[in-house]
N, C-alpha and C positions, 0 to 999 in steps of 0.2 A: 918283161920277157918271161917266158915260163921255161923253167928248169927241170930236170929230172927230179923226182923225189929222193933219189940217192944223193943227190948234190944240194938238194935244199937243205940250207942252215942258215943262221944268223950268225954273224961273229959275237961272241959273248961279251967284249969288251969294247964295243963302239960306246963313246960317250953320249953320243945321242940318243940312242937306244936305251941304255942303262939308267939315263937320268930322266928318260921321258920327253926328252926334246925334240918334238916333231910334230906331224899332223896325222890323222887318219879320217877315213869315212867307212863307215858300215853300209854295204847296200844289201838290199833284200833279193833275192834270186827266187821268184814264184814261179810255179809252172814254166819254167825255163826262160823266165824273162826277169831281167834287171829293173827294178822300178825307179823312176826318177833319176836314170843316170847322169842327166845334163847338168840337172841341179846338183848332186854328189859332185860331179866333175869340176863345176864352178867353183864349189866350196873349198875342194880340195887344193886344186890349182891356186886360188887365192891366198890358201893357207902357208903353200909352198913359197909363192912369192913373198908375202909378209914376212916369213920367217928366214927367208933366203935360204931355203933348199932346193934340190935338185927339183929341176922343172920334168914335172910328169909328161909321158906319150901325150900325143894330141888325143882328143876324143875319139876320133877315127882308128886310130891305132890300139885307143884301149878297148873300144869295143870288139875289135880283132882278137885281142888278149882274151878278153872275157869269154868271147864264144867259144875258143879254144880250152879255156878252163872249164867250161860247163860241158862240153863236148867230151874233153879227157877224161873228167872227173865222173860223169854219167850221172850227176845230181841234176835233179829239177826244182827241188827247192831248199835253199841254204842261205847262211850270210856269207857274204865277200867283204874282205877289209882292204882297203889301198891304204898303204902305211908310206910314209915319207920321213925320213931323219937324215943329220948331217953327211952322212955316207953314201944315201942312195935312197931308192925306192922299192917296194914288193907289193903286189898283190897277191894275196893268200885268204 
C-alpha cells in the first residue's frame, strides 16, 4: 500500500532488513509501463514463499498499487523495487 512521503520510513533495527534477509525484484518503468511484471511477480512471490516471508499482494492489487505510484510520482521512466523482509513488504 502507498503511504504519504512524510510517513515513509523503514525501521532501522528490523533484523531481516539489517542483515539482508529478504527478497527483492527491481522493475523497469519505461514510458509509463512496467516491463515483464508477471515474471517479476512470479519470482518475487516464489522468493517470499521459499524464505517464509509475508505473502505479497496479488498481481492485480500490485498492478493497482504500481499504477497509483506512477501517477502520484509523475515519473515515466524509473526503477521500482519490490522488497520483502521478515516484518513486511514495501514497494519503493
